[in-house]
C-alpha positions in Angstrom: 0.2 0.1 -0.1 1.2 3.6 -0.9 1.8 5.4 2.3 0.0 8.5 1.0 -3.0 6.3 0.1 -3.6 4.7 3.4 -6.1 6.0 5.7 -4.7 8.3 8.5 -6.2 10.7 10.8 -6.5 14.4 10.0 -3.0 15.9 10.2 -1.4 12.6 11.0 -0.5 9.2 10.3 -2.5 6.0 11.5 -0.6 3.5 13.4 -1.9 0.8 11.2 -0.2 2.7 8.0 3.1 2.8 9.9 3.0 -0.9 11.0 1.9 -2.1 7.4 4.6 -0.1 6.0 7.3 -1.5 8.6 6.1 -5.2 8.6 7.7 -6.4 5.1 10.9 -4.5 6.0 11.0 -6.3 9.2 10.3 -9.6 7.5 13.0 -8.9 5.0 15.6 -8.4 7.8 14.3 -11.5 9.5 14.7 -13.6 6.4 18.1 -12.2 5.8 19.4 -13.1 9.4 18.6 -16.8 8.5 20.7 -16.7 5.4 24.2 -17.3 7.0 22.8 -20.2 9.3 21.0 -21.7 6.3 24.0 -21.8 4.1 26.3 -23.1 7.0 23.8 -25.9 7.4 24.2 -27.0 4.0 27.9 -26.9 4.0 27.9 -28.7 7.4 26.2 -31.7 5.6 29.0 -32.1 3.1 32.4 -33.8 3.0 35.3 -31.9 5.0 32.7 -30.0 6.7 35.1 -28.4 9.2 37.5 -27.1 6.7 34.8 -25.8 4.2 32.9 -24.1 7.1 35.9 -22.2 8.2 36.9 -21.3 4.8 33.2 -20.1 3.9 33.2 -18.1 7.2 36.5 -16.3 6.0 35.5 -15.6 2.6 32.1 -14.4 3.6 33.7 -11.9 6.4 36.1 -10.6 3.6 33.3 -10.0 1.3 31.3 -8.5 4.0 34.2 -6.2 4.7 34.5 -4.8 1.2 30.8 -4.5 0.9 30.4 -2.3 4.0 30.6 0.9 2.2 27.4 0.1 -0.1 25.4 -1.0 2.9 23.6 2.5 3.3 22.7 2.7 -0.4 19.0 1.9 0.3 18.9 4.7 2.8 20.4 7.2 0.5 18.0 6.3 -2.4 15.1 6.4 0.0 16.2 9.8 1.2 17.5 11.5 -2.1 15.6 10.1 -5.0 12.8 12.6 -5.6 12.7 13.0 -9.3 14.6 12.0 -12.7 17.6 14.2 -12.2 18.1 13.0 -8.6 17.6 9.4 -9.7 20.3 9.7 -12.4 22.7 11.5 -10.2 22.5 8.8 -7.3 22.5 5.8 -10.0 26.0 7.2 -11.4 27.1 7.6 -7.8 25.9 3.9 -7.1 27.8 2.7 -10.3 31.0 4.3 -9.4 30.8 2.8 -5.8 29.9 -0.6 -7.2 33.0 -0.3 -9.4 35.3 0.6 -6.5 34.3 -2.3 -4.2 34.4 -4.8 -7.1 38.0 -3.4 -7.8 38.8 -3.9 -4.2 37.4 -7.7 -4.6 39.7 -8.3 -7.6 42.6 -6.8 -5.7 42.1 -9.0 -2.9 42.0 -12.3 -4.8 45.4 -11.6 -6.5 47.6 -14.4 -5.3 50.2 -12.3 -3.5 47.8 -9.9 -1.9 45.6 -12.9 -0.8 48.4 -14.8 0.6 49.4 -11.7 2.8 45.9 -11.4 4.1 45.1 -15.0 4.7 48.4 -16.7 5.4 50.5 -14.0 6.9 48.0 -11.9 8.7 45.3 -14.4 9.7 47.4 -17.4 10.1 45.2 -19.8 8.0 46.4 -23.3 7.2 47.1 -23.5 3.5 44.4 -26.1 2.9 41.8 -23.7 4.4 43.7 -20.6 2.4 43.2 -22.7 -0.9 39.3 -23.2 -0.2 39.0 -19.5 1.0 40.7 -18.2 -2.3 38.1 -20.1 -4.6 35.2 -19.1 -2.5 36.2 -15.3 -2.4 36.8 -15.3 -6.3 33.2 -16.7 -6.7 32.0 -13.9 -4.4 33.5 -11.0 -6.5 30.3 -10.0 -8.1 28.5 -10.1 -4.6 29.2 -6.4 -3.2 28.4 -4.7 -6.6 25.0 -6.7 -6.6 24.2 -5.8 -3.4 24.7 -2.2 -4.1 22.7 -2.4 -7.2 19.7 -4.0 -5.4 19.6 -1.7 -2.4 19.6 1.4 -4.6 16.4 0.2 -6.3 15.1 -1.0 -3.0 15.4 2.1 -1.5 13.3 3.8 -4.3 10.6 1.1 -3.9 10.6 1.9 -0.1 10.5 5.6 -0.6 7.4 5.1 -2.9 5.3 2.9 0.0 6.3 -0.3 -1.9 8.2 -1.8 0.8 6.3 -5.3 0.3 8.1 -5.7 -2.9 11.4 -5.5 -1.1 10.2 -8.7 1.1 9.2 -10.4 -2.2 12.8 -9.8 -3.6 14.3 -11.5 -0.4 12.1 -14.4 -0.9 13.2 -14.7 -4.7 16.9 -14.4 -3.2 16.4 -17.2 -0.6 14.9 -19.2 -3.8 17.7 -18.7 -5.8 20.3 -19.6 -3.2 18.4 -22.7 -2.3 18.2 -24.1 -5.8 21.8 -23.2 -6.7 22.9 -24.8 -3.5 20.9 -28.0 -4.2 22.1 -28.3 -7.9 25.6 -27.7 -7.1 25.8 -30.0 -4.0 24.3 -33.1 -6.2 25.8 -32.4 -9.6 29.0 -30.5 -9.3 32.5 -31.5 -7.8 32.9 -28.2 -6.1 33.6 -28.0 -2.4 31.2 -26.9 0.2 32.9 -23.4 0.6 32.5 -22.9 -3.1 29.1 -24.2 -3.3 28.1 -21.6 -0.2 29.7 -18.8 -2.1 28.0 -19.5 -5.2 24.5 -19.8 -3.6 25.1 -16.5 -1.9 26.3 -14.7 -5.2 23.4 -16.3 -7.1 20.7 -15.2 -4.6 21.8 -11.6 -4.6 22.1 -11.4 -8.3 18.6 -12.7 -8.7 17.4 -10.3 -6.0 19.2 -7.4 -7.9 17.5 -8.2 -11.1 14.1 -8.6 -9.5 14.6 -5.3 -7.5 15.3 -3.4 -10.8 12.1 -5.0 -12.6 9.8 -4.3 -9.7 11.0 -0.5 -9.5 10.6 0.0 -13.5 7.3 1.5 -13.3 8.2 3.8 -10.2 11.4 4.9 -12.0 9.4 5.5 -15.2 7.0 7.8 -13.2 9.6 10.0 -11.6 8.7 13.6 -12.5 11.3 15.8 -14.4 12.0 17.8 -11.6 10.5 17.9 -8.1 9.4 21.4 -6.8 11.7 22.8 -4.5 14.4 20.3 -4.7 18.0 21.2 -4.8 20.0 19.6 -7.6 22.1 16.8 -6.7 25.7 16.7 -7.6 28.4 14.0 -7.1 30.0 16.2 -4.5 26.9 16.9 -2.5 25.9 13.0 -2.8 29.3 12.2 -1.6 29.2 14.6 1.4 25.8 13.0 2.5 26.9 9.5 1.9 30.5 9.0 3.2 29.5 9.4 6.7 27.0 6.7 6.4 29.5 4.4 4.8 32.0 5.2 7.6 29.0 4.1 10.0 28.7 0.9 8.3 32.6 0.3 8.4 33.1 1.5 12.0 30.2 -0.8 13.2 31.9 -3.8 11.8 34.6 -3.3 14.3 32.4 -4.5 17.1 32.5 -8.4 16.2 36.3 -8.5 16.0 36.4 -6.5 19.3 34.2 -8.8 21.1 36.2 -11.9 19.8 39.6 -10.3 20.7 38.7 -9.4 24.4 36.7 -12.6 24.8 39.7 -14.7 23.9 41.5 -13.1 26.7 39.0 -13.4 29.4 38.0 -15.8 32.0 36.3 -18.7 30.4 37.3 -17.8 26.9 36.4 -21.0 25.1 32.9 -21.0 26.6 32.5 -17.2 25.8 33.4 -17.6 22.3 31.3 -20.6 21.9 28.0 -19.1 23.1 28.8 -15.6 21.3 27.1 -16.5 18.0 24.0 -18.3 19.7 23.4 -15.4 21.9 24.0 -12.8 19.0 21.6 -14.7 16.6 18.8 -15.1 19.2 19.0 -11.3 20.2 19.0 -10.3 16.5 15.9 -12.1 15.8 14.3 -9.4 17.9 16.5 -6.6 16.8 15.8 -7.1 13.2 12.6 -5.2 13.1 14.5 -2.3 14.7 17.2 -2.3 12.2 14.3 -2.1 9.6 12.6 1.1 11.4 15.2 3.2 10.0 13.8 3.0 6.6 10.3 3.5 8.0 11.2 6.8 9.6 13.3 8.2 6.5 10.0 7.4 4.2 7.3 8.5 6.6 8.5 11.1 9.1 8.2 14.0 6.3 10.3 16.5 4.8 9.5 18.9 7.7 9.5 16.3 10.3 6.0 16.7 10.6 4.9 13.1 11.4 7.6 12.9 14.0 5.3 12.3 16.7 3.4 9.3 15.2 6.5 7.6 14.1 7.8 8.1 17.6 4.8 6.5 19.1 5.0 3.7 16.8 8.8 3.3 17.5 8.2 3.1 21.3 5.2 0.5 21.1 7.4 -1.7 18.7 10.4 -1.2 20.8 8.6 -2.2 24.1 7.0 -5.3 22.2 10.4 -6.6 21.1 12.2 -6.3 24.3 9.2 -7.9 26.1 9.0 -10.8 23.6 12.6 -11.3 24.1 12.3 -11.4 28.0 9.4 -14.1 27.6 12.1 -16.3 25.8 15.1 -15.5 28.2 13.0 -15.4 31.5 11.0 -18.6 31.2 11.5 -22.2 30.1 11.6 -21.3 26.7 15.1 -20.1 27.2 16.3 -23.7 27.9 14.3 -24.9 24.9 15.9 -22.5 22.5 19.4 -22.6 23.8 19.5 -26.6 24.0 17.1 -28.0 21.4 17.0 -25.4 18.8 20.6 -24.1 19.2 22.2 -27.3 20.2 24.2 -26.2 23.1 24.9 -28.8 25.8 23.4 -28.3 29.1 26.6 -26.6 30.4 26.9 -24.2 27.7 23.3 -23.4 27.7 23.5 -22.3 31.3 26.7 -20.3 30.6 24.7 -18.5 27.9 21.7 -17.6 29.8 23.1 -14.6 31.9 24.8 -12.9 28.7 21.7 -13.3 26.9 19.5 -11.8 29.6 21.8 -8.8 29.9 20.7 -7.8 26.4 17.1 -7.9 27.0 16.9 -4.1 26.2 19.1 -4.3 23.2 15.8 -4.5 20.8 14.3 -1.5 22.0 17.5 0.3 21.9 17.7 -0.9 18.2 14.4 0.8 17.3 15.3 4.1 19.3 18.6 4.3 17.5 17.0 3.8 14.0 14.4 6.3 14.8 16.8 8.9 15.8 19.0 8.1 13.0 16.2 8.6 10.5 15.7 12.2 11.7 19.3 13.2 11.2 19.4 11.6 7.8 16.2 13.7 6.9 18.0 16.8 8.2 21.2 16.0 6.3 23.2 15.5 9.6 24.9 12.2 8.5 28.2 13.0 10.3 26.5 13.1 13.6 25.4 9.3 13.0 29.0 8.7 12.1 30.1 10.4 15.5 27.6 8.4 17.3 28.6 5.2 15.9 32.4 5.8 16.8 31.3 6.6 20.3 29.5 3.4 20.8 32.4 1.2 19.5 34.7 3.2 21.6 32.6 2.8 24.6 32.3 -1.0 23.9 36.2 -1.1 23.6 36.5 0.8 26.7 34.1 -1.3 28.8 35.6 -4.5 27.6 39.1 -3.5 28.9 37.7 -2.5 32.2 35.3 -5.5 32.8 38.0 -8.0 31.6 41.3 -6.3 32.0 40.4 -4.7 35.6 37.5 -6.3 37.0 38.2 -9.9 35.7 34.7 -10.8 34.6 33.7 -13.7 32.4 34.2 -12.8 28.7 30.7 -13.3 27.5 29.1 -11.3 30.5 31.5 -8.7 29.9 30.7 -8.5 26.2 27.0 -8.1 26.9 27.6 -5.2 29.4 29.7 -3.5 26.9 27.4 -3.8 24.1 24.3 -2.7 26.0 26.2 0.4 27.6 27.8 1.3 24.3 24.3 1.3 22.5 22.8 3.2 25.4 25.7 5.9 25.2 25.1 6.2 21.3 21.6 6.7 21.8 21.8 9.5 24.4 24.3 11.2 22.2 21.8 11.3 19.4 18.9 12.3 21.8 21.0 15.2 23.1 22.4 16.6 19.7 19.9 19.1 18.4 18.6 18.6 14.9 19.0 21.2 12.3 16.4 22.4 9.7 15.3 19.5 7.3 17.4 19.0 4.2 15.6 20.3 1.0 17.5 17.3 -0.8 15.4 14.6 1.1 11.9 14.1 1.4 9.3 11.5 2.5 6.7 9.2 0.9 4.3 10.8 3.4 4.4 14.1 1.4 3.2 12.6 -1.6 
């Protein structure tokens, strides 16, 4: 449903309008959160599973790092594409950024560079390194395909067609499944290569589908939006590079947790439960990640719908954390940790406290996305980067204090650091004054 066509009270947006807009985006993030475990489960059932799982994980991490600068293209097109000139300008920027990340991927797979990264820096065994090299080469088109589809997905979201983004994700998972099954049964490829090929195929399918689904919207863009400032490559770069830095900086959190936990009390147990705890919490956080695009699309060019979006944010945030609490503070916790995640009893008991300490993280995710959307609409993207840097620095400082000074168990210290860092980041944005709305951005709610 187009947001402007939905029924809403005079002078405001109906909660039902906001929720119907948010739901397919939340479903998209929920489906994407299952992508990694799904591919890993396929590889785990193939020969030499341990080597191939390790190789797939390293290849995916390398591609994910290279891809990080283009992750915010959905937000950029959601915010900036208002007419034909702005579409052409941001499309040119997207193509250039995609070419840059593809060039980096090609440089990474050059044998001397790859050996330096994987053997010298990472210390991978040669047999794993060879598997990683092939898998990374297969993933060369992956970052650019993601950039391409996120550009068109942002246009769909801006025009109230978020449901089509979810359709694209379904096609992506279907393409992944078909590719993985066909290669597993009919090709001699190793598991890591099959996983990489499935990922790359799925994203290419989704990119093509996103372009097709956005065709009519693109054709209907006006020649010039009234009152819009012309977009130049320099103005787009000034708007976008803080968002790209935000993605890059946020990727540091994972290595930080791993580094400190490996030097803490009970390091093996902490590292073992970390992915299980993070995966569980992300199931309830994923809707909050999606809420950023809701805010960008619906708050309005003059922030006139900020109150309604804020009210919806509070309700969804409370619901997400309450739902997580129901799981973590009832017998459902043991069922999830032991039966679904497969942890033995001692590790399930070990994971319980770190998970419970993160019960407010879903609510903070919604609050952060809401606040980020306001600053994106006012063109203050640098503030978002500063807030992310403060969060990561706060996590590092607290890990050092909790583990180095207080001698806390690594998994517990990691949860304390994550929840505290996210809270500080939110408080920083809450205390920062928003400027006048940018004339280069807008909202589907205005239309």
